[in-house]
N, C-alpha and C positions, 0 to 999 in steps of 0.2 A: 574239798577241800576241809580234811579234816585233821581237828585240833586237840588236844587233850591235856586238861591238866591235874594232876597225877597228888594227893598230898599221903604220904608215905604215915604209918603209925606212929611216928616219931617226930611227925609234926614235919619232916622234912615236904618241901614243893617242887615238884617238878614238872617243867613244863616244855609242852613241846612231844611226851611221851611217845615212840615207835606204839604202828599198831601190831607189831613180834610181842610186847609186851603189858600190854593192856587184858589180854585173859587172864596173866600170872599177878596180876594188880587186881583183878576183879575177884580172886578169892579172897581176897584178903578183908576182909568183914570189916577189923578196925581200921583201912584204908577211908580215905575217896577221893571217887572217881569224877571227872566230867568230862566228856565226849560230847565236842561240838561238830557236826558237819554242816556245811554248808554247799548246797547244791553237790551231793554227793549224787556216785555215780548206782546203779540199780546191784552190782558186782560188789562194790562196799560196804550197799547196807545191809548185804543179806551176810557177808563174812561177822558183823560186827553183830548185825540184830538181831541172829538165827546164830549163829557159830559160836560167838566170842559168852555172848547173853543169855539166849537160850529163850527168845521172846514166844508168847505163843503168834502162831499161823492169823489170827487172827489183825491182832494187832502191828504185824510187821506187814500186814496186805495196807491195811489203811495208812501205816507211816509211805507208803512206797505211793500211795495215788492219794490223790486233793480227796481232801473232806470238807464238805461245807460250810458246815455251822462248829461252834464250838459242842466238844464233849470231854466228859470223862469214863473212864472205864476201868473199876478196880479188878487183879487180876493178885489181890490179895498178896503177892511178893515183891508187886510192884503195882502202878499205876502210870496210864497211857493216857494222856492231858494235847487236847487241841485247844489249842488258841488265832486265834489272829491278831496279826501286828498289820498296822495303817499304817501307809505311807501315802503319799503329795503325788498327785500323779502330775500331769500337763499344768496345771493351775492352781493356786488357788485352793480354790471349790471343788478339784475333780481331787477327791483321798480313794484308796483304794485298800484295800486292802489282801495280805500275801498269809498262809497257814503259817504256822507254830506247830512241831508235831515235840513231841517231850515225854522222855520214859525218867520217872522219880520212884529212886528202891533207897534203898534205907544207907548206901553209902556208894550209888551213883549217879547224877545225872545225864541223861541223850537229850540236846537238842540238834533240831532236824530242820532243818528252811535252807529255800532256793534265796533269797536275796539278800544282801551284806544286811548285815542287824548291829547299830553302832551303839546299842545297849552289849550286847556280848561278845564286839572286838573291845570297849572301850572294857570291860572285866577282865580280860582273858592278857588285854595288855598290860594291866597294875598289877604287877608283880608284888608290891607293897602291901596292896591292900588285904592280900589272903591270907598275909599272916595273919591278923588278929581277926578280919571278917573275912566275908567271901567263901569260898570251899573248906576254909577252917573249922567254921559255923556248922555245917554240915549239910547235905542237899536239899534238903529242903527249905533252908534258909535263904542259900543260895539262887534257886529256883524264886523265891518272894523278893532279892533284890532285879535279877531279870524282869521278874514283869514291874516291878517300882519304875524302874526307868522307863520301859514299855509306858506306861501311863504318863508319867511326864512329858514322854514326846508327845503322844496323844493329846496331851492336855494342849499346848503349845498349839499341836496343828489346831485341835478346835478354835481356838483362839484368834488364830491368823483366817480359819474358815467364819466364823461369825461377821467378823472383820472385812474377809470382802464382798461378807451377801450382804452389809449393812450397804455398804458402798455401791454393787448392785443396784442395792433399790435406790439409795437419791438418784443415781446417773439417769432415773426411770423421769422424773422431774426434772431435769436440766437443759435448757432450751443448748441449739446449738444441733450442728450434720451431729449424730450422732450412729451407728450401726447396729441399727435393731435387730439386724439376725444375726447380730454375734452377739449382742444385751441376751436373745432369747437366749441361743446357746447355753452362754453359759450359766442360767437361773434352770435349764433344764437339766444340766452337769452337776448345780449344787442341789437340787430335788435327787435327785437317782444316787449322790453322793453320802446328803443324809438318811435314806432308806437306806442304805447299807452297811450306813455305822447303825444304824439303826436293827436291825437285822442282825450283827455280828456284835454290839454289848451287850443286849439284853440274855442271851445267852450266858455271855461270858463274865457278867454281874454274878449269875443263880450259878456259874461255876467255882468260882471265887464264897460263894456263901456254904456250897460242897465244902470245899478245901476247908474251911472255916472253922465248917458246925459238927462236920461228920467227922465219924473215930476211923480215920486211917490208921492202920500200925509203920505204914512210911512216913505219916507227918506227925512233928510229936509233940505235946500237947503247947507249949511254950512259943510253938512256932505259929500253930493257930490263929494268936490277935494281930498277925503281921498278912495274914491275908486276911484278914476281916479289914482291916485301915484298904484295902486293893478293893475289898468288896465295896468301901466308902465312896473310893475317887469312882469305880464305875457306875454307885448308883449315883453321882451328882453329872456324869457327862451322859448317862442314858440321860435326865431330865433336859440336861441342855440340846441334845442333840434334839429330840423330840419337839421343845423350841424353837430349834433350828430348822425343820425339813416345816414344821406350821410357818415360819418364818418366810421360806423359798417358796409355799401351795401360799399363803397368800400374792405374797412378788407376783409371780407371775398370774396371779389372777389381775393385777391392777395391772402391769404392763396387760394384757390382754386386754382392758377393759379401756384400756387411753389409745392404744394402739386401735381399737375397734371407732372410739370417739375420736381421732386424728385424723380418720380410714373416715369418716361419717363428713368431719368438718371440710375434710378434699372435693369431698362429694356432692355436695351442697354446694361449696366455690363454683365446681365446674360444671353445677347446672345451671348458675347464677351468670355465667358465661355464656353458657352454649343461648340461654334462655336469650340474653341481651343480643349475644348477634345474629339468632334467627328473627328475632325484633326488626331487628335494621335488614336482616335480608327479606323481609316481607314489607318490607318501606319503599323498601327501592323496587320490589318485584313489580309494581305496576306504572311507576315512574320511566324504567325501562321499557318499558312495553311503550307507555305516550313516547316518550321518546324516539324508541325505535318506529313505529306508525309515521311520526313525523317527519322522521330526518330520510324515511327511507321514501316518504312519500312526496316531499317537499315542492319537485316540480310539479308535479301535479295537481296543487295544490293552490292555485293562484289568491286564494282567501287570505293568504299569509301574506299577501303583500301589503293587504292592511295595514293601518297604522297601529291601529290595536289590536291587533293581531299575536305581536308578542308579548306583549304584557296581559293575556288573558292566557297565553299557554303558562306562563311564570304562575299566573293564579292559580290556573288546575291542578299544577304541579305539585306546589306549597299549601292548596286547599285538599287534597289528595292526602299529602303526606298528615298535616295536622290532626286530619281526622281520623283517620289512622293509627298515630298516637296519643288521640284523645281514648277512641273507644283501648287501646289495648293497658292504659294506665285505669281507667275506669273498673276493665276487669283482674287489675290488679295484677297486670303482669309484668309492667314496669315498675 
């Protein structure tokens, strides 16, 4: 999907400018053009980036392929910028990043992205906003507004991420039927998300510092303090992500230590039970032997007919059991 916002030299705004008129609109150096391409085809990118704007082949190649880290390339006539937007995944602790390619010139702004972006949709839908602000202030400040929306959204995602991570830490110490495997999956997902954010936000912060301090020809001097403001926000985010990465790592360590403790405690109780059962089985072993001997040979032992024979047998059974119990207690087995 390609959407084009065009501000004429007279100040008139044209929404959804046809692609056929884009080349002539770009030739007007006093006008401003914003081209947004969401999940474009290779033919659409080649038509706009190569045929109409005549960008450098290396920049076009990077825009048509994935770039792992944020970066900025200065082609004098324009800047090619790569930043990453943060999106929620399947859970509050699952955060993913997606690439946003930007071509910034003195009178044009081109944004290329695969996923739908609320910041861009909101700016394109608010027609009244561009009368005094937005595209009316130039492409550099229009880019600032897009990045500002992104920073605000990332801040909310990080707040939810931090709250969910703290909740997972509380669950570890709760009693009850807790799915330990699911909890470990969430903690590992949180740690990988924190590492991913750290890998993205660090260079993105440095990129904003370059936009604020470097004398790029396509960024007017009055616009640089705005990028410095975004740099300050990202600097705080980097510190927050660092603390959340440490929190996720320490939470996993606590979880593993608690799991090992619970496992050792369960093994200890199992060993106690097995020891008691073994002692009981051992006590009954000689008693079973004596009962078998006397029971199997009852008719061949006339002495069992004596009056004192049965009490003697019972005394023998009890004595054997008592001696064995005493022996086990002295050894500390019971």
